[in-house]
Backbone atoms as SQL, in Angstrom:
CREATE TABLE atoms (id INTEGER PRIMARY KEY, chain TEXT, resi INTEGER, resn TEXT, atom TEXT, x REAL, y REAL, z REAL);
INSERT INTO atoms VALUES
  (1, 'A', 1, 'MET', 'N', 115.337, 121.184, 3.873),
  (2, 'A', 1, 'MET', 'CA', 115.919, 122.208, 3.011),
  (3, 'A', 1, 'MET', 'C', 114.996, 123.301, 3.401),
  (4, 'A', 2, 'ASN', 'N', 115.719, 124.566, 3.346),
  (5, 'A', 2, 'ASN', 'CA', 114.949, 125.838, 3.780),
  (6, 'A', 2, 'ASN', 'C', 113.928, 126.199, 2.530),
  (7, 'A', 3, 'SER', 'N', 112.661, 126.447, 2.960),
  (8, 'A', 3, 'SER', 'CA', 111.718, 126.868, 1.941),
  (9, 'A', 3, 'SER', 'C', 112.133, 128.085, 1.109),
  (10, 'A', 4, 'SER', 'N', 112.513, 129.074, 1.666),
  (11, 'A', 4, 'SER', 'CA', 112.912, 130.245, 0.770),
  (12, 'A', 4, 'SER', 'C', 113.747, 129.763, -0.360),
  (13, 'A', 5, 'PHE', 'N', 114.825, 128.887, 0.083),
  (14, 'A', 5, 'PHE', 'CA', 115.678, 128.405, -1.046),
  (15, 'A', 5, 'PHE', 'C', 114.893, 127.772, -2.329),
  (16, 'A', 6, 'LEU', 'N', 114.051, 126.883, -1.704),
  (17, 'A', 6, 'LEU', 'CA', 113.156, 126.034, -2.701),
  (18, 'A', 6, 'LEU', 'C', 112.378, 126.971, -3.513),
  (19, 'A', 7, 'ASN', 'N', 111.652, 127.985, -2.861),
  (20, 'A', 7, 'ASN', 'CA', 110.850, 128.881, -3.517),
  (21, 'A', 7, 'ASN', 'C', 111.868, 129.655, -4.787),
  (22, 'A', 8, 'ARG', 'N', 113.074, 129.881, -4.325),
  (23, 'A', 8, 'ARG', 'CA', 113.834, 130.552, -5.310),
  (24, 'A', 8, 'ARG', 'C', 114.328, 129.671, -6.445),
  (25, 'A', 9, 'LEU', 'N', 114.517, 128.492, -6.114),
  (26, 'A', 9, 'LEU', 'CA', 114.906, 127.422, -7.063),
  (27, 'A', 9, 'LEU', 'C', 113.886, 127.299, -8.044),
  (28, 'A', 10, 'HIS', 'N', 112.760, 127.348, -7.570),
  (29, 'A', 10, 'HIS', 'CA', 111.474, 127.046, -8.459),
  (30, 'A', 10, 'HIS', 'C', 110.533, 128.134, -9.294),
  (31, 'A', 11, 'SER', 'N', 111.340, 129.200, -8.939),
  (32, 'A', 11, 'SER', 'CA', 110.875, 130.739, -9.309),
  (33, 'A', 11, 'SER', 'C', 111.175, 130.659, -10.917),
  (34, 'A', 12, 'PRO', 'N', 110.298, 131.037, -11.913),
  (35, 'A', 12, 'PRO', 'CA', 110.544, 131.066, -13.359),
  (36, 'A', 12, 'PRO', 'C', 111.601, 132.182, -13.475),
  (37, 'A', 13, 'ASP', 'N', 111.576, 133.290, -12.625),
  (38, 'A', 13, 'ASP', 'CA', 112.544, 134.297, -12.837),
  (39, 'A', 13, 'ASP', 'C', 113.914, 134.322, -12.049),
  (40, 'A', 14, 'ARG', 'N', 114.142, 133.204, -11.646),
  (41, 'A', 14, 'ARG', 'CA', 115.121, 132.883, -10.817),
  (42, 'A', 14, 'ARG', 'C', 116.549, 133.293, -11.372),
  (43, 'A', 15, 'PRO', 'N', 117.621, 133.764, -10.907),
  (44, 'A', 15, 'PRO', 'CA', 118.670, 133.983, -11.309),
  (45, 'A', 15, 'PRO', 'C', 119.582, 132.902, -11.510),
  (46, 'A', 16, 'VAL', 'N', 120.522, 132.868, -12.345),
  (47, 'A', 16, 'VAL', 'CA', 121.490, 131.578, -12.497),
  (48, 'A', 16, 'VAL', 'C', 122.074, 131.355, -11.028),
  (49, 'A', 17, 'LEU', 'N', 122.106, 129.951, -10.874),
  (50, 'A', 17, 'LEU', 'CA', 122.357, 129.665, -9.484),
  (51, 'A', 17, 'LEU', 'C', 123.954, 129.146, -9.766),
  (52, 'A', 18, 'VAL', 'N', 125.013, 129.552, -8.810),
  (53, 'A', 18, 'VAL', 'CA', 126.382, 129.110, -8.981),
  (54, 'A', 18, 'VAL', 'C', 126.340, 128.015, -8.111),
  (55, 'A', 19, 'PHE', 'N', 127.248, 126.721, -8.803),
  (56, 'A', 19, 'PHE', 'CA', 127.523, 125.524, -7.935),
  (57, 'A', 19, 'PHE', 'C', 128.821, 125.749, -7.459),
  (58, 'A', 20, 'ASP', 'N', 129.174, 124.936, -6.470),
  (59, 'A', 20, 'ASP', 'CA', 130.421, 124.760, -6.047),
  (60, 'A', 20, 'ASP', 'C', 131.481, 124.349, -7.006),
  (61, 'A', 21, 'GLY', 'N', 132.708, 124.113, -6.652),
  (62, 'A', 21, 'GLY', 'CA', 133.843, 123.786, -7.299),
  (63, 'A', 21, 'GLY', 'C', 134.509, 122.377, -7.143),
  (64, 'A', 22, 'GLY', 'N', 135.751, 122.279, -7.510),
  (65, 'A', 22, 'GLY', 'CA', 136.364, 120.931, -7.298),
  (66, 'A', 22, 'GLY', 'C', 136.628, 120.568, -5.912),
  (67, 'A', 23, 'MET', 'N', 135.963, 119.675, -5.287),
  (68, 'A', 23, 'MET', 'CA', 136.074, 119.401, -3.860),
  (69, 'A', 23, 'MET', 'C', 137.482, 118.653, -3.730),
  (70, 'A', 24, 'GLY', 'N', 137.702, 117.748, -4.751),
  (71, 'A', 24, 'GLY', 'CA', 139.189, 116.952, -4.515),
  (72, 'A', 24, 'GLY', 'C', 140.448, 117.884, -4.580),
  (73, 'A', 25, 'THR', 'N', 140.307, 118.714, -5.605),
  (74, 'A', 25, 'THR', 'CA', 141.319, 119.785, -5.670),
  (75, 'A', 25, 'THR', 'C', 141.620, 120.597, -4.531),
  (76, 'A', 26, 'ASN', 'N', 140.453, 121.011, -3.837),
  (77, 'A', 26, 'ASN', 'CA', 140.703, 121.993, -2.810),
  (78, 'A', 26, 'ASN', 'C', 141.132, 121.264, -1.605),
  (79, 'A', 27, 'LEU', 'N', 140.624, 119.828, -1.412),
  (80, 'A', 27, 'LEU', 'CA', 141.272, 119.189, -0.422),
  (81, 'A', 27, 'LEU', 'C', 142.781, 118.788, -0.346),
  (82, 'A', 28, 'GLN', 'N', 143.192, 118.502, -1.805),
  (83, 'A', 28, 'GLN', 'CA', 144.764, 118.362, -2.075),
  (84, 'A', 28, 'GLN', 'C', 145.689, 119.371, -1.489),
  (85, 'A', 29, 'VAL', 'N', 145.293, 120.700, -1.841),
  (86, 'A', 29, 'VAL', 'CA', 145.882, 121.755, -1.341),
  (87, 'A', 29, 'VAL', 'C', 146.174, 121.950, 0.074),
  (88, 'A', 30, 'GLN', 'N', 145.265, 121.273, 0.900),
  (89, 'A', 30, 'GLN', 'CA', 145.561, 121.471, 2.158),
  (90, 'A', 30, 'GLN', 'C', 146.622, 120.444, 2.726),
  (91, 'A', 31, 'ASN', 'N', 147.266, 119.751, 1.873),
  (92, 'A', 31, 'ASN', 'CA', 148.407, 118.605, 2.385),
  (93, 'A', 31, 'ASN', 'C', 148.334, 117.889, 3.450),
  (94, 'A', 32, 'LEU', 'N', 147.042, 117.219, 3.238),
  (95, 'A', 32, 'LEU', 'CA', 146.695, 116.157, 4.297),
  (96, 'A', 32, 'LEU', 'C', 147.360, 114.977, 4.540),
  (97, 'A', 33, 'THR', 'N', 147.591, 114.631, 5.778),
  (98, 'A', 33, 'THR', 'CA', 148.586, 113.461, 6.172),
  (99, 'A', 33, 'THR', 'C', 147.518, 112.123, 6.075),
  (100, 'A', 34, 'ALA', 'N', 148.330, 111.058, 6.174),
  (101, 'A', 34, 'ALA', 'CA', 147.509, 109.729, 6.174),
  (102, 'A', 34, 'ALA', 'C', 146.800, 109.749, 7.549),
  (103, 'A', 35, 'GLU', 'N', 147.268, 110.410, 8.758),
  (104, 'A', 35, 'GLU', 'CA', 146.737, 110.366, 10.021),
  (105, 'A', 35, 'GLU', 'C', 145.283, 111.129, 9.726),
  (106, 'A', 36, 'ASP', 'N', 145.303, 112.153, 8.900),
  (107, 'A', 36, 'ASP', 'CA', 144.097, 113.052, 8.727),
  (108, 'A', 36, 'ASP', 'C', 142.949, 112.264, 8.080),
  (109, 'A', 37, 'PHE', 'N', 143.431, 111.298, 7.173),
  (110, 'A', 37, 'PHE', 'CA', 142.407, 110.455, 6.556),
  (111, 'A', 37, 'PHE', 'C', 142.031, 109.333, 7.384),
  (112, 'A', 38, 'GLY', 'N', 142.534, 109.120, 8.750),
  (113, 'A', 38, 'GLY', 'CA', 142.289, 108.080, 9.586),
  (114, 'A', 38, 'GLY', 'C', 143.127, 106.861, 9.420),
  (115, 'A', 39, 'GLY', 'N', 144.175, 107.038, 9.022),
  (116, 'A', 39, 'GLY', 'CA', 145.204, 106.214, 8.604),
  (117, 'A', 39, 'GLY', 'C', 145.611, 105.735, 7.399),
  (118, 'A', 40, 'ALA', 'N', 146.887, 104.990, 7.093),
  (119, 'A', 40, 'ALA', 'CA', 147.300, 104.725, 5.740),
  (120, 'A', 40, 'ALA', 'C', 146.237, 104.061, 4.849),
  (121, 'A', 41, 'GLU', 'N', 145.508, 103.196, 5.647),
  (122, 'A', 41, 'GLU', 'CA', 144.448, 102.433, 4.710),
  (123, 'A', 41, 'GLU', 'C', 143.331, 103.212, 4.067),
  (124, 'A', 42, 'TYR', 'N', 143.142, 104.493, 4.413),
  (125, 'A', 42, 'TYR', 'CA', 142.040, 105.480, 4.230),
  (126, 'A', 42, 'TYR', 'C', 142.866, 106.518, 3.343),
  (127, 'A', 43, 'GLU', 'N', 144.174, 106.812, 3.407),
  (128, 'A', 43, 'GLU', 'CA', 144.979, 107.793, 2.649),
  (129, 'A', 43, 'GLU', 'C', 144.362, 107.920, 1.266),
  (130, 'A', 44, 'GLY', 'N', 143.955, 109.259, 0.774),
  (131, 'A', 44, 'GLY', 'CA', 143.530, 109.539, -0.433),
  (132, 'A', 44, 'GLY', 'C', 141.932, 109.387, -0.551),
  (133, 'A', 45, 'CYS', 'N', 141.412, 108.611, 0.262),
  (134, 'A', 45, 'CYS', 'CA', 139.915, 108.553, 0.371),
  (135, 'A', 45, 'CYS', 'C', 139.090, 109.818, 0.848),
  (136, 'A', 46, 'ASN', 'N', 138.998, 110.765, 0.128),
  (137, 'A', 46, 'ASN', 'CA', 138.390, 112.199, 0.438),
  (138, 'A', 46, 'ASN', 'C', 137.019, 112.002, 1.055),
  (139, 'A', 47, 'GLU', 'N', 136.112, 110.925, 0.707),
  (140, 'A', 47, 'GLU', 'CA', 134.688, 110.709, 1.339),
  (141, 'A', 47, 'GLU', 'C', 135.015, 110.525, 3.044),
  (142, 'A', 48, 'TYR', 'N', 136.137, 109.820, 3.301),
  (143, 'A', 48, 'TYR', 'CA', 136.263, 109.538, 4.590),
  (144, 'A', 48, 'TYR', 'C', 136.692, 110.558, 5.617),
  (145, 'A', 49, 'LEU', 'N', 137.207, 111.525, 4.673),
  (146, 'A', 49, 'LEU', 'CA', 137.525, 112.888, 5.639),
  (147, 'A', 49, 'LEU', 'C', 136.075, 113.341, 6.357),
  (148, 'A', 50, 'VAL', 'N', 135.025, 113.227, 5.980),
  (149, 'A', 50, 'VAL', 'CA', 133.772, 113.669, 6.749),
  (150, 'A', 50, 'VAL', 'C', 133.826, 113.082, 7.866),
  (151, 'A', 51, 'HIS', 'N', 134.563, 111.947, 8.333),
  (152, 'A', 51, 'HIS', 'CA', 134.613, 111.244, 9.444),
  (153, 'A', 51, 'HIS', 'C', 135.634, 111.796, 10.355),
  (154, 'A', 52, 'SER', 'N', 136.884, 111.685, 9.662),
  (155, 'A', 52, 'SER', 'CA', 138.167, 111.635, 10.127),
  (156, 'A', 52, 'SER', 'C', 138.803, 113.047, 10.319),
  (157, 'A', 53, 'LYS', 'N', 138.264, 114.084, 9.618),
  (158, 'A', 53, 'LYS', 'CA', 138.792, 115.539, 9.582),
  (159, 'A', 53, 'LYS', 'C', 137.734, 116.357, 8.769),
  (160, 'A', 54, 'PRO', 'N', 136.452, 116.348, 9.600),
  (161, 'A', 54, 'PRO', 'CA', 135.476, 117.038, 9.071),
  (162, 'A', 54, 'PRO', 'C', 135.995, 118.378, 8.738),
  (163, 'A', 55, 'GLU', 'N', 136.616, 119.094, 9.586),
  (164, 'A', 55, 'GLU', 'CA', 137.209, 120.548, 9.417),
  (165, 'A', 55, 'GLU', 'C', 137.675, 120.835, 8.282),
  (166, 'A', 56, 'ALA', 'N', 138.311, 119.944, 7.543),
  (167, 'A', 56, 'ALA', 'CA', 138.985, 119.979, 6.385),
  (168, 'A', 56, 'ALA', 'C', 137.990, 120.164, 5.037),
  (169, 'A', 57, 'VAL', 'N', 136.885, 119.323, 5.122),
  (170, 'A', 57, 'VAL', 'CA', 135.613, 119.485, 4.100),
  (171, 'A', 57, 'VAL', 'C', 135.033, 120.869, 4.450),
  (172, 'A', 58, 'ALA', 'N', 134.622, 121.174, 5.876),
  (173, 'A', 58, 'ALA', 'CA', 134.037, 122.268, 6.258),
  (174, 'A', 58, 'ALA', 'C', 134.766, 123.631, 5.464),
  (175, 'A', 59, 'LYS', 'N', 136.290, 123.530, 5.668),
  (176, 'A', 59, 'LYS', 'CA', 136.679, 124.599, 5.071),
  (177, 'A', 59, 'LYS', 'C', 136.665, 125.047, 3.707),
  (178, 'A', 60, 'VAL', 'N', 136.584, 123.680, 2.818),
  (179, 'A', 60, 'VAL', 'CA', 136.443, 123.753, 1.546),
  (180, 'A', 60, 'VAL', 'C', 134.854, 124.288, 1.125),
  (181, 'A', 61, 'HIS', 'N', 133.804, 124.070, 1.945),
  (182, 'A', 61, 'HIS', 'CA', 132.784, 124.418, 1.662),
  (183, 'A', 61, 'HIS', 'C', 132.467, 125.903, 2.017),
  (184, 'A', 62, 'ARG', 'N', 133.052, 126.254, 3.174),
  (185, 'A', 62, 'ARG', 'CA', 133.151, 127.477, 3.437),
  (186, 'A', 62, 'ARG', 'C', 133.676, 128.742, 2.367),
  (187, 'A', 63, 'GLY', 'N', 134.942, 128.028, 1.804),
  (188, 'A', 63, 'GLY', 'CA', 135.470, 128.654, 0.714),
  (189, 'A', 63, 'GLY', 'C', 134.614, 129.002, -0.549),
  (190, 'A', 64, 'PHE', 'N', 133.815, 127.924, -0.766),
  (191, 'A', 64, 'PHE', 'CA', 132.844, 128.012, -1.890),
  (192, 'A', 64, 'PHE', 'C', 131.753, 129.093, -1.779),
  (193, 'A', 65, 'LEU', 'N', 131.231, 128.980, -0.351),
  (194, 'A', 65, 'LEU', 'CA', 130.340, 129.942, -0.103),
  (195, 'A', 65, 'LEU', 'C', 130.887, 131.464, -0.287),
  (196, 'A', 66, 'GLU', 'N', 131.961, 131.694, 0.471),
  (197, 'A', 66, 'GLU', 'CA', 132.676, 132.830, 0.575),
  (198, 'A', 66, 'GLU', 'C', 132.857, 133.469, -0.896),
  (199, 'A', 67, 'ALA', 'N', 133.069, 132.562, -1.848),
  (200, 'A', 67, 'ALA', 'CA', 133.402, 132.831, -3.236),
  (201, 'A', 67, 'ALA', 'C', 132.076, 133.281, -4.069),
  (202, 'A', 68, 'GLY', 'N', 130.953, 132.989, -3.586),
  (203, 'A', 68, 'GLY', 'CA', 129.578, 133.139, -3.967),
  (204, 'A', 68, 'GLY', 'C', 128.797, 132.254, -4.445),
  (205, 'A', 69, 'SER', 'N', 129.083, 130.939, -4.386),
  (206, 'A', 69, 'SER', 'CA', 128.448, 129.904, -4.799),
  (207, 'A', 69, 'SER', 'C', 127.200, 129.611, -3.900),
  (208, 'A', 70, 'ASP', 'N', 125.883, 129.705, -4.709),
  (209, 'A', 70, 'ASP', 'CA', 124.547, 129.326, -4.061),
  (210, 'A', 70, 'ASP', 'C', 124.552, 128.008, -3.695),
  (211, 'A', 71, 'VAL', 'N', 124.909, 126.841, -4.229),
  (212, 'A', 71, 'VAL', 'CA', 124.653, 125.444, -3.888),
  (213, 'A', 71, 'VAL', 'C', 126.261, 124.969, -3.629),
  (214, 'A', 72, 'ILE', 'N', 126.240, 123.994, -2.692),
  (215, 'A', 72, 'ILE', 'CA', 127.363, 123.284, -2.167),
  (216, 'A', 72, 'ILE', 'C', 126.890, 121.851, -2.339),
  (217, 'A', 73, 'GLU', 'N', 127.829, 120.998, -2.796),
  (218, 'A', 73, 'GLU', 'CA', 127.546, 119.533, -3.021),
  (219, 'A', 73, 'GLU', 'C', 128.158, 118.664, -1.884),
  (220, 'A', 74, 'THR', 'N', 127.866, 117.685, -1.661),
  (221, 'A', 74, 'THR', 'CA', 128.596, 116.484, -0.809),
  (222, 'A', 74, 'THR', 'C', 129.900, 116.335, -1.598),
  (223, 'A', 75, 'ASP', 'N', 130.832, 115.602, -0.458),
  (224, 'A', 75, 'ASP', 'CA', 132.424, 115.268, -1.186),
  (225, 'A', 75, 'ASP', 'C', 132.206, 113.931, -1.284),
  (226, 'A', 76, 'THR', 'N', 131.389, 113.485, -2.374),
  (227, 'A', 76, 'THR', 'CA', 131.363, 112.181, -2.732),
  (228, 'A', 76, 'THR', 'C', 131.970, 112.171, -4.243),
  (229, 'A', 77, 'PHE', 'N', 132.383, 110.986, -4.626),
  (230, 'A', 77, 'PHE', 'CA', 133.178, 110.825, -5.980),
  (231, 'A', 77, 'PHE', 'C', 132.802, 109.386, -6.530),
  (232, 'A', 78, 'GLY', 'N', 131.589, 109.717, -7.183),
  (233, 'A', 78, 'GLY', 'CA', 131.034, 108.618, -8.083),
  (234, 'A', 78, 'GLY', 'C', 131.314, 107.041, -7.735),
  (235, 'A', 79, 'GLY', 'N', 131.471, 106.970, -6.344),
  (236, 'A', 79, 'GLY', 'CA', 131.616, 105.554, -5.960),
  (237, 'A', 79, 'GLY', 'C', 130.544, 104.812, -5.155);
């Protein structure tokens, strides 16, 4: 991790940090197919998109950064 980010994070006078938004919702609006997920057995498994269609995940992350997020998280869902 970049040391300037860590310095900012630990600074007592740091500004509010804005985290990203809903990964699943933003993936759903891309109208991904079973093939995008890597086959019918993985359809709807958003975590698998990192392997089968990483550009879909990257698109969501880019959107969060362009909207002003300071922090983006992985696309994992409590499993």
